[in-house]
PyMOL Python script that loads the backbone (N, CA, C, O; Angstrom):
from pymol import cmd

cmd.read_pdbstr("""\
ATOM      1  N   MET A   1       0.340  -1.064   0.076  1.00  0.00           N
ATOM      2  CA  MET A   1       0.217   0.038   0.024  1.00  0.00           C
ATOM      3  C   MET A   1       0.654   1.434   0.301  1.00  0.00           C
ATOM      4  O   MET A   1       1.116   1.816   1.376  1.00  0.00           O
ATOM      5  N   THR A   2       0.411   2.385  -1.086  1.00  0.00           N
ATOM      6  CA  THR A   2       0.876   3.423  -0.971  1.00  0.00           C
ATOM      7  C   THR A   2       0.440   4.148  -0.327  1.00  0.00           C
ATOM      8  O   THR A   2      -0.723   3.935   0.018  1.00  0.00           O
ATOM      9  N   THR A   3       1.084   5.301   0.141  1.00  0.00           N
ATOM     10  CA  THR A   3       0.048   6.801   0.626  1.00  0.00           C
ATOM     11  C   THR A   3       1.263   8.349   0.115  1.00  0.00           C
ATOM     12  O   THR A   3       2.403   8.705   0.414  1.00  0.00           O
ATOM     13  N   CYS A   4       0.089   8.874  -0.825  1.00  0.00           N
ATOM     14  CA  CYS A   4       0.666   9.823  -1.219  1.00  0.00           C
ATOM     15  C   CYS A   4       1.272  10.746  -0.287  1.00  0.00           C
ATOM     16  O   CYS A   4       0.852  10.913   0.858  1.00  0.00           O
ATOM     17  N   GLY A   5       2.144  11.270  -0.731  1.00  0.00           N
ATOM     18  CA  GLY A   5       3.034  12.459  -0.092  1.00  0.00           C
ATOM     19  C   GLY A   5       2.326  13.470   1.064  1.00  0.00           C
ATOM     20  O   GLY A   5       2.180  13.216   2.259  1.00  0.00           O
ATOM     21  N   PRO A   6       1.816  15.055   0.126  1.00  0.00           N
ATOM     22  CA  PRO A   6       1.364  15.873   0.817  1.00  0.00           C
ATOM     23  C   PRO A   6       0.038  15.704   1.548  1.00  0.00           C
ATOM     24  O   PRO A   6      -0.450  16.611   2.222  1.00  0.00           O
ATOM     25  N   CYS A   7      -0.731  14.072   1.334  1.00  0.00           N
ATOM     26  CA  CYS A   7      -2.214  13.607   2.105  1.00  0.00           C
ATOM     27  C   CYS A   7      -1.689  12.809   2.668  1.00  0.00           C
ATOM     28  O   CYS A   7      -2.544  11.975   2.968  1.00  0.00           O
ATOM     29  N   SER A   8      -0.368  12.403   3.171  1.00  0.00           N
ATOM     30  CA  SER A   8      -0.548  11.522   4.312  1.00  0.00           C
ATOM     31  C   SER A   8      -0.992  12.172   5.569  1.00  0.00           C
ATOM     32  O   SER A   8      -1.965  11.755   6.197  1.00  0.00           O
ATOM     33  N   SER A   9      -0.320  13.139   5.919  1.00  0.00           N
ATOM     34  CA  SER A   9      -0.479  13.349   6.860  1.00  0.00           C
ATOM     35  C   SER A   9      -2.264  13.730   7.382  1.00  0.00           C
ATOM     36  O   SER A   9      -2.850  13.312   8.381  1.00  0.00           O
ATOM     37  N   LYS A  10      -2.581  14.301   6.708  1.00  0.00           N
ATOM     38  CA  LYS A  10      -4.427  14.397   6.865  1.00  0.00           C
ATOM     39  C   LYS A  10      -4.845  13.428   7.258  1.00  0.00           C
ATOM     40  O   LYS A  10      -5.440  13.340   8.332  1.00  0.00           O
ATOM     41  N   ILE A  11      -4.548  12.126   6.188  1.00  0.00           N
ATOM     42  CA  ILE A  11      -5.176  10.566   6.398  1.00  0.00           C
ATOM     43  C   ILE A  11      -4.229   9.997   7.430  1.00  0.00           C
ATOM     44  O   ILE A  11      -4.329   8.776   7.313  1.00  0.00           O
ATOM     45  N   GLY A  12      -3.323  10.294   8.423  1.00  0.00           N
ATOM     46  CA  GLY A  12      -3.193  10.142   9.326  1.00  0.00           C
ATOM     47  C   GLY A  12      -4.293  10.606  10.418  1.00  0.00           C
ATOM     48  O   GLY A  12      -4.970   9.861  11.126  1.00  0.00           O
ATOM     49  N   GLU A  13      -4.305  11.968  10.381  1.00  0.00           N
ATOM     50  CA  GLU A  13      -5.288  12.555  11.111  1.00  0.00           C
ATOM     51  C   GLU A  13      -6.653  12.164  11.316  1.00  0.00           C
ATOM     52  O   GLU A  13      -7.381  12.522  12.243  1.00  0.00           O
ATOM     53  N   GLY A  14      -6.972  11.290  10.231  1.00  0.00           N
ATOM     54  CA  GLY A  14      -8.355  10.593  10.295  1.00  0.00           C
ATOM     55  C   GLY A  14      -9.420  11.920   8.998  1.00  0.00           C
ATOM     56  O   GLY A  14     -10.632  12.002   8.799  1.00  0.00           O
ATOM     57  N   GLN A  15      -8.228  12.736   8.392  1.00  0.00           N
ATOM     58  CA  GLN A  15      -9.139  13.944   7.303  1.00  0.00           C
ATOM     59  C   GLN A  15      -9.147  13.248   6.638  1.00  0.00           C
ATOM     60  O   GLN A  15     -10.338  13.181   6.335  1.00  0.00           O
ATOM     61  N   GLY A  16      -8.620  12.528   6.057  1.00  0.00           N
ATOM     62  CA  GLY A  16      -8.714  11.690   4.540  1.00  0.00           C
ATOM     63  C   GLY A  16      -8.705  10.485   4.157  1.00  0.00           C
ATOM     64  O   GLY A  16      -8.384   9.724   5.071  1.00  0.00           O
ATOM     65  N   ASN A  17      -8.985   9.840   2.907  1.00  0.00           N
ATOM     66  CA  ASN A  17      -9.047   8.696   3.325  1.00  0.00           C
ATOM     67  C   ASN A  17      -8.461   7.857   2.386  1.00  0.00           C
ATOM     68  O   ASN A  17      -8.435   8.181   1.199  1.00  0.00           O
ATOM     69  N   ARG A  18      -8.053   6.955   2.733  1.00  0.00           N
ATOM     70  CA  ARG A  18      -6.424   6.090   2.434  1.00  0.00           C
ATOM     71  C   ARG A  18      -7.314   5.105   1.140  1.00  0.00           C
ATOM     72  O   ARG A  18      -8.396   4.520   1.085  1.00  0.00           O
ATOM     73  N   TRP A  19      -6.245   5.317   0.285  1.00  0.00           N
ATOM     74  CA  TRP A  19      -6.662   4.780  -1.392  1.00  0.00           C
ATOM     75  C   TRP A  19      -5.624   3.232  -1.177  1.00  0.00           C
ATOM     76  O   TRP A  19      -4.491   3.253  -0.697  1.00  0.00           O
ATOM     77  N   ARG A  20      -6.182   2.257  -1.551  1.00  0.00           N
ATOM     78  CA  ARG A  20      -5.081   0.857  -1.855  1.00  0.00           C
ATOM     79  C   ARG A  20      -5.090   0.932  -3.520  1.00  0.00           C
ATOM     80  O   ARG A  20      -5.979   0.587  -4.298  1.00  0.00           O
ATOM     81  N   GLY A  21      -3.622   1.577  -3.817  1.00  0.00           N
ATOM     82  CA  GLY A  21      -3.362   1.012  -5.202  1.00  0.00           C
ATOM     83  C   GLY A  21      -2.296  -0.323  -5.469  1.00  0.00           C
ATOM     84  O   GLY A  21      -2.011  -1.212  -4.667  1.00  0.00           O
ATOM     85  N   ILE A  22      -1.865  -0.159  -6.736  1.00  0.00           N
ATOM     86  CA  ILE A  22      -0.603  -0.950  -6.754  1.00  0.00           C
ATOM     87  C   ILE A  22       0.138   0.057  -7.144  1.00  0.00           C
ATOM     88  O   ILE A  22      -0.047   1.019  -7.890  1.00  0.00           O
ATOM     89  N   SER A  23       1.511  -0.554  -6.147  1.00  0.00           N
ATOM     90  CA  SER A  23       2.313   0.494  -6.269  1.00  0.00           C
ATOM     91  C   SER A  23       3.792   0.053  -7.192  1.00  0.00           C
ATOM     92  O   SER A  23       4.318  -1.059  -7.239  1.00  0.00           O
ATOM     93  N   ARG A  24       4.135   1.046  -7.727  1.00  0.00           N
ATOM     94  CA  ARG A  24       4.809   1.107  -9.147  1.00  0.00           C
ATOM     95  C   ARG A  24       3.740   0.501 -10.268  1.00  0.00           C
ATOM     96  O   ARG A  24       3.814  -0.678 -10.613  1.00  0.00           O
ATOM     97  N   SER A  25       3.013   1.160 -10.661  1.00  0.00           N
ATOM     98  CA  SER A  25       1.561   1.342 -11.407  1.00  0.00           C
ATOM     99  C   SER A  25       1.326   3.044 -11.639  1.00  0.00           C
ATOM    100  O   SER A  25       0.607   3.785 -10.970  1.00  0.00           O
ATOM    101  N   PRO A  26       2.258   3.418 -12.918  1.00  0.00           N
ATOM    102  CA  PRO A  26       1.224   4.797 -12.994  1.00  0.00           C
ATOM    103  C   PRO A  26      -0.556   5.333 -13.352  1.00  0.00           C
ATOM    104  O   PRO A  26      -1.320   6.282 -13.180  1.00  0.00           O
ATOM    105  N   GLN A  27      -0.472   3.545 -14.134  1.00  0.00           N
ATOM    106  CA  GLN A  27      -1.966   4.108 -14.661  1.00  0.00           C
ATOM    107  C   GLN A  27      -2.926   4.093 -12.657  1.00  0.00           C
ATOM    108  O   GLN A  27      -3.744   4.942 -12.304  1.00  0.00           O
ATOM    109  N   THR A  28      -2.604   3.301 -12.073  1.00  0.00           N
ATOM    110  CA  THR A  28      -3.662   3.328 -11.219  1.00  0.00           C
ATOM    111  C   THR A  28      -2.680   4.608 -10.111  1.00  0.00           C
ATOM    112  O   THR A  28      -3.334   5.650 -10.147  1.00  0.00           O
ATOM    113  N   ASN A  29      -1.973   4.713  -9.616  1.00  0.00           N
ATOM    114  CA  ASN A  29      -1.210   5.607  -9.066  1.00  0.00           C
ATOM    115  C   ASN A  29      -0.976   6.529  -9.480  1.00  0.00           C
ATOM    116  O   ASN A  29      -0.029   7.010  -8.858  1.00  0.00           O
ATOM    117  N   GLY A  30      -1.450   7.428 -10.596  1.00  0.00           N
ATOM    118  CA  GLY A  30      -0.849   8.709 -11.046  1.00  0.00           C
ATOM    119  C   GLY A  30      -0.745   9.637 -10.251  1.00  0.00           C
ATOM    120  O   GLY A  30       0.162  10.456 -10.402  1.00  0.00           O
ATOM    121  N   LEU A  31      -1.552   9.728  -9.319  1.00  0.00           N
ATOM    122  CA  LEU A  31      -1.482  11.058  -8.504  1.00  0.00           C
ATOM    123  C   LEU A  31      -0.027  10.979  -7.812  1.00  0.00           C
ATOM    124  O   LEU A  31       0.740  11.924  -7.995  1.00  0.00           O
ATOM    125  N   CYS A  32       0.294  10.112  -7.187  1.00  0.00           N
ATOM    126  CA  CYS A  32       1.117   9.822  -6.661  1.00  0.00           C
ATOM    127  C   CYS A  32       2.047  10.053  -7.394  1.00  0.00           C
ATOM    128  O   CYS A  32       2.564  11.171  -7.374  1.00  0.00           O
ATOM    129  N   GLU A  33       2.410   9.263  -8.059  1.00  0.00           N
ATOM    130  CA  GLU A  33       3.896   9.174  -8.985  1.00  0.00           C
ATOM    131  C   GLU A  33       3.961  10.727  -9.779  1.00  0.00           C
ATOM    132  O   GLU A  33       5.030  11.327  -9.890  1.00  0.00           O
ATOM    133  N   ARG A  34       2.787  11.219 -10.253  1.00  0.00           N
ATOM    134  CA  ARG A  34       3.061  12.159 -10.402  1.00  0.00           C
ATOM    135  C   ARG A  34       3.606  13.498  -9.064  1.00  0.00           C
ATOM    136  O   ARG A  34       4.519  14.251  -9.404  1.00  0.00           O
ATOM    137  N   PHE A  35       3.144  13.628  -8.008  1.00  0.00           N
ATOM    138  CA  PHE A  35       3.769  14.259  -7.179  1.00  0.00           C
ATOM    139  C   PHE A  35       5.429  14.017  -6.751  1.00  0.00           C
ATOM    140  O   PHE A  35       6.271  14.846  -6.406  1.00  0.00           O
ATOM    141  N   HIS A  36       5.532  12.500  -6.926  1.00  0.00           N
ATOM    142  CA  HIS A  36       7.008  12.127  -7.174  1.00  0.00           C
ATOM    143  C   HIS A  36       7.542  13.198  -7.966  1.00  0.00           C
ATOM    144  O   HIS A  36       8.110  14.200  -7.530  1.00  0.00           O
ATOM    145  N   ARG A  37       7.338  12.938  -9.037  1.00  0.00           N
ATOM    146  CA  ARG A  37       8.187  13.426 -10.070  1.00  0.00           C
ATOM    147  C   ARG A  37       8.467  15.191  -9.763  1.00  0.00           C
ATOM    148  O   ARG A  37       9.566  15.745  -9.715  1.00  0.00           O
ATOM    149  N   THR A  38       7.444  15.668  -9.627  1.00  0.00           N
ATOM    150  CA  THR A  38       6.563  17.061  -9.204  1.00  0.00           C
ATOM    151  C   THR A  38       8.151  17.391  -7.940  1.00  0.00           C
ATOM    152  O   THR A  38       9.056  18.221  -8.033  1.00  0.00           O
ATOM    153  N   VAL A  39       7.949  16.600  -7.148  1.00  0.00           N
ATOM    154  CA  VAL A  39       9.193  16.773  -5.781  1.00  0.00           C
ATOM    155  C   VAL A  39      10.346  16.449  -6.159  1.00  0.00           C
ATOM    156  O   VAL A  39      11.259  17.132  -5.697  1.00  0.00           O
ATOM    157  N   LYS A  40      10.606  15.639  -6.841  1.00  0.00           N
ATOM    158  CA  LYS A  40      12.195  15.341  -7.256  1.00  0.00           C
ATOM    159  C   LYS A  40      12.738  16.428  -8.552  1.00  0.00           C
ATOM    160  O   LYS A  40      13.925  16.691  -8.746  1.00  0.00           O
ATOM    161  N   GLU A  41      11.607  16.963  -9.349  1.00  0.00           N
ATOM    162  CA  GLU A  41      12.468  17.853 -10.371  1.00  0.00           C
ATOM    163  C   GLU A  41      11.966  19.166  -9.517  1.00  0.00           C
ATOM    164  O   GLU A  41      11.728  19.957 -10.430  1.00  0.00           O
ATOM    165  N   GLU A  42      11.680  19.824  -8.339  1.00  0.00           N
ATOM    166  CA  GLU A  42      11.306  20.918  -8.316  1.00  0.00           C
ATOM    167  C   GLU A  42      12.061  21.392  -7.099  1.00  0.00           C
ATOM    168  O   GLU A  42      12.345  22.534  -6.735  1.00  0.00           O
ATOM    169  N   PHE A  43      12.357  19.990  -6.468  1.00  0.00           N
ATOM    170  CA  PHE A  43      13.289  20.004  -5.008  1.00  0.00           C
ATOM    171  C   PHE A  43      14.229  19.469  -4.909  1.00  0.00           C
ATOM    172  O   PHE A  43      15.237  20.154  -4.738  1.00  0.00           O
ATOM    173  N   PHE A  44      14.393  17.586  -4.986  1.00  0.00           N
ATOM    174  CA  PHE A  44      15.551  17.269  -4.971  1.00  0.00           C
ATOM    175  C   PHE A  44      16.655  18.088  -5.816  1.00  0.00           C
ATOM    176  O   PHE A  44      17.509  18.794  -5.279  1.00  0.00           O
ATOM    177  N   THR A  45      16.514  17.881  -7.364  1.00  0.00           N
ATOM    178  CA  THR A  45      17.199  18.151  -8.590  1.00  0.00           C
ATOM    179  C   THR A  45      17.752  20.038  -7.993  1.00  0.00           C
ATOM    180  O   THR A  45      18.962  20.037  -7.766  1.00  0.00           O
ATOM    181  N   VAL A  46      17.262  21.090  -7.809  1.00  0.00           N
ATOM    182  CA  VAL A  46      17.187  21.844  -7.513  1.00  0.00           C
ATOM    183  C   VAL A  46      18.250  21.713  -6.265  1.00  0.00           C
ATOM    184  O   VAL A  46      19.386  22.080  -6.566  1.00  0.00           O
ATOM    185  N   ALA A  47      18.069  21.240  -4.879  1.00  0.00           N
ATOM    186  CA  ALA A  47      18.749  21.279  -3.866  1.00  0.00           C
ATOM    187  C   ALA A  47      19.709  20.784  -3.711  1.00  0.00           C
ATOM    188  O   ALA A  47      20.583  21.124  -2.914  1.00  0.00           O
ATOM    189  N   PHE A  48      19.723  19.562  -4.717  1.00  0.00           N
ATOM    190  CA  PHE A  48      21.494  18.898  -4.322  1.00  0.00           C
ATOM    191  C   PHE A  48      22.492  19.659  -5.439  1.00  0.00           C
ATOM    192  O   PHE A  48      23.713  19.538  -5.341  1.00  0.00           O
ATOM    193  N   ARG A  49      21.754  20.611  -6.719  1.00  0.00           N
ATOM    194  CA  ARG A  49      22.674  21.385  -7.109  1.00  0.00           C
ATOM    195  C   ARG A  49      23.009  22.817  -6.319  1.00  0.00           C
ATOM    196  O   ARG A  49      23.628  23.594  -7.046  1.00  0.00           O
ATOM    197  N   GLN A  50      22.735  23.315  -5.013  1.00  0.00           N
ATOM    198  CA  GLN A  50      22.553  24.558  -4.670  1.00  0.00           C
ATOM    199  C   GLN A  50      23.370  24.331  -3.211  1.00  0.00           C
ATOM    200  O   GLN A  50      24.019  25.252  -2.715  1.00  0.00           O
ATOM    201  N   ASN A  51      23.274  23.084  -2.617  1.00  0.00           N
ATOM    202  CA  ASN A  51      23.589  22.827  -1.385  1.00  0.00           C
ATOM    203  C   ASN A  51      24.152  21.146  -1.205  1.00  0.00           C
ATOM    204  O   ASN A  51      23.767  20.048  -1.607  1.00  0.00           O
ATOM    205  N   LEU A  52      25.381  21.711  -0.288  1.00  0.00           N
ATOM    206  CA  LEU A  52      25.957  20.369   0.392  1.00  0.00           C
ATOM    207  C   LEU A  52      25.257  19.813   1.542  1.00  0.00           C
ATOM    208  O   LEU A  52      24.875  20.686   2.322  1.00  0.00           O
ATOM    209  N   TYR A  53      25.013  18.777   1.832  1.00  0.00           N
ATOM    210  CA  TYR A  53      24.008  18.524   3.104  1.00  0.00           C
ATOM    211  C   TYR A  53      24.623  17.392   3.764  1.00  0.00           C
ATOM    212  O   TYR A  53      24.643  16.199   3.464  1.00  0.00           O
ATOM    213  N   LEU A  54      25.264  18.224   5.010  1.00  0.00           N
ATOM    214  CA  LEU A  54      26.020  17.444   5.735  1.00  0.00           C
ATOM    215  C   LEU A  54      25.171  16.534   6.361  1.00  0.00           C
ATOM    216  O   LEU A  54      25.849  15.509   6.439  1.00  0.00           O
ATOM    217  N   SER A  55      23.854  16.273   6.952  1.00  0.00           N
ATOM    218  CA  SER A  55      22.963  15.674   7.380  1.00  0.00           C
ATOM    219  C   SER A  55      21.796  15.545   6.921  1.00  0.00           C
ATOM    220  O   SER A  55      21.282  16.427   6.234  1.00  0.00           O
ATOM    221  N   VAL A  56      21.158  14.367   7.245  1.00  0.00           N
ATOM    222  CA  VAL A  56      19.372  14.099   6.553  1.00  0.00           C
ATOM    223  C   VAL A  56      18.824  14.832   7.607  1.00  0.00           C
ATOM    224  O   VAL A  56      17.669  15.185   7.370  1.00  0.00           O
ATOM    225  N   ASP A  57      19.245  15.164   8.644  1.00  0.00           N
ATOM    226  CA  ASP A  57      18.519  16.705   9.212  1.00  0.00           C
ATOM    227  C   ASP A  57      18.177  18.137   8.539  1.00  0.00           C
ATOM    228  O   ASP A  57      17.059  18.649   8.572  1.00  0.00           O
ATOM    229  N   GLN A  58      19.280  18.681   7.946  1.00  0.00           N
ATOM    230  CA  GLN A  58      19.513  19.082   6.840  1.00  0.00           C
ATOM    231  C   GLN A  58      18.061  19.467   6.014  1.00  0.00           C
ATOM    232  O   GLN A  58      17.129  20.270   5.982  1.00  0.00           O
ATOM    233  N   LEU A  59      18.672  18.151   5.326  1.00  0.00           N
ATOM    234  CA  LEU A  59      17.950  17.763   4.083  1.00  0.00           C
ATOM    235  C   LEU A  59      16.714  17.380   4.340  1.00  0.00           C
ATOM    236  O   LEU A  59      15.964  17.320   3.366  1.00  0.00           O
ATOM    237  N   GLN A  60      16.156  17.019   5.699  1.00  0.00           N
ATOM    238  CA  GLN A  60      14.435  17.375   6.022  1.00  0.00           C
ATOM    239  C   GLN A  60      14.008  18.392   6.450  1.00  0.00           C
ATOM    240  O   GLN A  60      12.852  18.338   6.868  1.00  0.00           O
ATOM    241  N   ALA A  61      14.637  19.548   6.519  1.00  0.00           N
ATOM    242  CA  ALA A  61      14.454  20.733   6.942  1.00  0.00           C
ATOM    243  C   ALA A  61      13.974  21.286   5.724  1.00  0.00           C
ATOM    244  O   ALA A  61      12.816  21.655   5.527  1.00  0.00           O
ATOM    245  N   ASP A  62      15.086  21.334   4.774  1.00  0.00           N
ATOM    246  CA  ASP A  62      14.544  22.115   3.599  1.00  0.00           C
ATOM    247  C   ASP A  62      13.303  21.380   2.823  1.00  0.00           C
ATOM    248  O   ASP A  62      12.400  21.930   2.193  1.00  0.00           O
ATOM    249  N   LEU A  63      13.453  20.377   2.984  1.00  0.00           N
ATOM    250  CA  LEU A  63      12.237  19.525   2.732  1.00  0.00           C
ATOM    251  C   LEU A  63      10.916  19.488   2.471  1.00  0.00           C
ATOM    252  O   LEU A  63      10.154  19.391   1.509  1.00  0.00           O
ATOM    253  N   ASP A  64      10.891  19.624   3.919  1.00  0.00           N
ATOM    254  CA  ASP A  64       9.741  20.129   4.947  1.00  0.00           C
ATOM    255  C   ASP A  64       9.527  21.841   4.652  1.00  0.00           C
ATOM    256  O   ASP A  64       8.373  22.188   4.402  1.00  0.00           O
ATOM    257  N   ARG A  65      10.171  22.480   4.666  1.00  0.00           N
ATOM    258  CA  ARG A  65       9.997  23.907   3.893  1.00  0.00           C
ATOM    259  C   ARG A  65       9.335  23.662   2.175  1.00  0.00           C
ATOM    260  O   ARG A  65       8.176  23.939   1.866  1.00  0.00           O
ATOM    261  N   TYR A  66       9.965  23.316   1.596  1.00  0.00           N
ATOM    262  CA  TYR A  66       9.424  23.181   0.056  1.00  0.00           C
ATOM    263  C   TYR A  66       7.989  22.514   0.208  1.00  0.00           C
ATOM    264  O   TYR A  66       7.192  23.030  -0.574  1.00  0.00           O
ATOM    265  N   LEU A  67       7.323  21.305   1.158  1.00  0.00           N
ATOM    266  CA  LEU A  67       6.300  20.973   1.282  1.00  0.00           C
ATOM    267  C   LEU A  67       5.539  21.628   1.662  1.00  0.00           C
ATOM    268  O   LEU A  67       4.475  21.719   1.050  1.00  0.00           O
ATOM    269  N   ASN A  68       5.800  22.463   3.001  1.00  0.00           N
ATOM    270  CA  ASN A  68       4.659  23.695   3.009  1.00  0.00           C
ATOM    271  C   ASN A  68       4.093  24.553   2.229  1.00  0.00           C
ATOM    272  O   ASN A  68       2.951  25.008   2.304  1.00  0.00           O
ATOM    273  N   PHE A  69       5.225  24.851   1.185  1.00  0.00           N
ATOM    274  CA  PHE A  69       5.248  25.700   0.067  1.00  0.00           C
ATOM    275  C   PHE A  69       3.866  24.966  -0.596  1.00  0.00           C
ATOM    276  O   PHE A  69       2.655  25.168  -0.504  1.00  0.00           O
ATOM    277  N   TYR A  70       4.618  24.130  -1.219  1.00  0.00           N
ATOM    278  CA  TYR A  70       3.995  23.122  -2.279  1.00  0.00           C
ATOM    279  C   TYR A  70       2.170  22.736  -1.943  1.00  0.00           C
ATOM    280  O   TYR A  70       1.184  22.574  -2.662  1.00  0.00           O
ATOM    281  N   ASN A  71       2.418  22.713  -0.546  1.00  0.00           N
ATOM    282  CA  ASN A  71       0.704  22.753  -0.256  1.00  0.00           C
ATOM    283  C   ASN A  71       0.471  23.788   0.178  1.00  0.00           C
ATOM    284  O   ASN A  71      -0.754  23.701   0.093  1.00  0.00           O
ATOM    285  N   ARG A  72       0.680  24.981   0.697  1.00  0.00           N
ATOM    286  CA  ARG A  72       0.163  26.512   0.904  1.00  0.00           C
ATOM    287  C   ARG A  72       0.171  27.034  -0.063  1.00  0.00           C
ATOM    288  O   ARG A  72      -0.657  27.944  -0.096  1.00  0.00           O
ATOM    289  N   GLU A  73       0.806  26.895  -1.057  1.00  0.00           N
ATOM    290  CA  GLU A  73       1.041  28.628  -2.241  1.00  0.00           C
ATOM    291  C   GLU A  73       1.047  28.346  -3.499  1.00  0.00           C
ATOM    292  O   GLU A  73       0.577  29.086  -4.364  1.00  0.00           O
ATOM    293  N   HIS A  74       1.774  26.852  -3.776  1.00  0.00           N
ATOM    294  CA  HIS A  74       1.936  26.236  -5.299  1.00  0.00           C
ATOM    295  C   HIS A  74       0.732  26.276  -5.627  1.00  0.00           C
ATOM    296  O   HIS A  74      -0.271  25.822  -5.076  1.00  0.00           O
ATOM    297  N   CYS A  75       0.950  27.108  -6.987  1.00  0.00           N
ATOM    298  CA  CYS A  75      -0.355  26.800  -7.577  1.00  0.00           C
ATOM    299  C   CYS A  75      -0.503  25.980  -8.958  1.00  0.00           C
ATOM    300  O   CYS A  75       0.118  26.045 -10.019  1.00  0.00           O
ATOM    301  N   HIS A  76      -1.916  24.928  -8.378  1.00  0.00           N
ATOM    302  CA  HIS A  76      -1.611  23.339  -8.503  1.00  0.00           C
ATOM    303  C   HIS A  76      -2.447  22.881 -10.016  1.00  0.00           C
ATOM    304  O   HIS A  76      -3.670  22.956  -9.905  1.00  0.00           O
ATOM    305  N   GLN A  77      -2.046  22.517 -11.109  1.00  0.00           N
ATOM    306  CA  GLN A  77      -2.697  22.774 -12.308  1.00  0.00           C
ATOM    307  C   GLN A  77      -3.417  21.423 -12.652  1.00  0.00           C
ATOM    308  O   GLN A  77      -3.636  21.322 -13.859  1.00  0.00           O
ATOM    309  N   SER A  78      -3.818  20.416 -11.935  1.00  0.00           N
ATOM    310  CA  SER A  78      -4.256  19.291 -11.972  1.00  0.00           C
ATOM    311  C   SER A  78      -5.871  19.526 -12.199  1.00  0.00           C
ATOM    312  O   SER A  78      -6.296  20.596 -11.764  1.00  0.00           O
ATOM    313  N   TYR A  79      -6.895  18.569 -12.885  1.00  0.00           N
ATOM    314  CA  TYR A  79      -8.064  18.557 -13.513  1.00  0.00           C
ATOM    315  C   TYR A  79      -8.821  18.646 -11.474  1.00  0.00           C
ATOM    316  O   TYR A  79      -9.743  19.461 -11.432  1.00  0.00           O
ATOM    317  N   LEU A  80      -8.665  18.282 -10.702  1.00  0.00           N
ATOM    318  CA  LEU A  80      -8.717  18.047  -9.276  1.00  0.00           C
ATOM    319  C   LEU A  80      -9.115  19.059  -8.730  1.00  0.00           C
ATOM    320  O   LEU A  80     -10.188  19.215  -8.148  1.00  0.00           O
ATOM    321  N   THR A  81      -7.855  20.177  -8.965  1.00  0.00           N
ATOM    322  CA  THR A  81      -7.887  21.071  -8.209  1.00  0.00           C
ATOM    323  C   THR A  81      -8.372  22.405  -8.469  1.00  0.00           C
ATOM    324  O   THR A  81      -8.738  23.331  -7.746  1.00  0.00           O
ATOM    325  N   LYS A  82      -8.258  22.217  -9.812  1.00  0.00           N
ATOM    326  CA  LYS A  82      -8.350  23.986 -11.019  1.00  0.00           C
ATOM    327  C   LYS A  82      -7.549  24.986 -10.626  1.00  0.00           C
ATOM    328  O   LYS A  82      -8.077  26.082 -10.442  1.00  0.00           O
ATOM    329  N   GLY A  83      -5.984  24.819 -10.391  1.00  0.00           N
ATOM    330  CA  GLY A  83      -5.321  25.741 -10.318  1.00  0.00           C
ATOM    331  C   GLY A  83      -5.666  26.305  -8.410  1.00  0.00           C
ATOM    332  O   GLY A  83      -5.121  27.254  -7.846  1.00  0.00           O
ATOM    333  N   ARG A  84      -6.403  25.632  -7.988  1.00  0.00           N
ATOM    334  CA  ARG A  84      -6.214  26.169  -6.346  1.00  0.00           C
ATOM    335  C   ARG A  84      -5.324  25.113  -5.462  1.00  0.00           C
ATOM    336  O   ARG A  84      -5.167  23.935  -5.783  1.00  0.00           O
ATOM    337  N   THR A  85      -4.833  25.658  -4.433  1.00  0.00           N
ATOM    338  CA  THR A  85      -3.970  24.707  -3.482  1.00  0.00           C
ATOM    339  C   THR A  85      -4.911  23.829  -2.840  1.00  0.00           C
ATOM    340  O   THR A  85      -6.077  24.115  -2.569  1.00  0.00           O
ATOM    341  N   PRO A  86      -4.257  22.614  -2.590  1.00  0.00           N
ATOM    342  CA  PRO A  86      -5.094  21.119  -1.525  1.00  0.00           C
ATOM    343  C   PRO A  86      -5.516  21.894  -0.542  1.00  0.00           C
ATOM    344  O   PRO A  86      -6.126  21.406   0.409  1.00  0.00           O
TER     345      PRO A  86
END
""", "prot")
cmd.dss("prot")
cmd.show_as("cartoon", "prot")
cmd.util.cbc("prot")
cmd.orient("prot")
């Protein structure tokens, strides 16, 4: 079972629905696969070019800041959100 990144905290708090999808299957797990690609392209690729992380805690702090931006300020273009933030 996989849990999509930005939604996982809501699921843990009981505010969302857990969806069981086939892992590594973009056809059935497209939203999570797309989220992972976005994080890789917009955060990890840029972060590893600009910073030398000496600890996982430093990387986690930057990732947390990016996810906060992604969930609250980033303009989403999927057909489900219609340009709104989640």
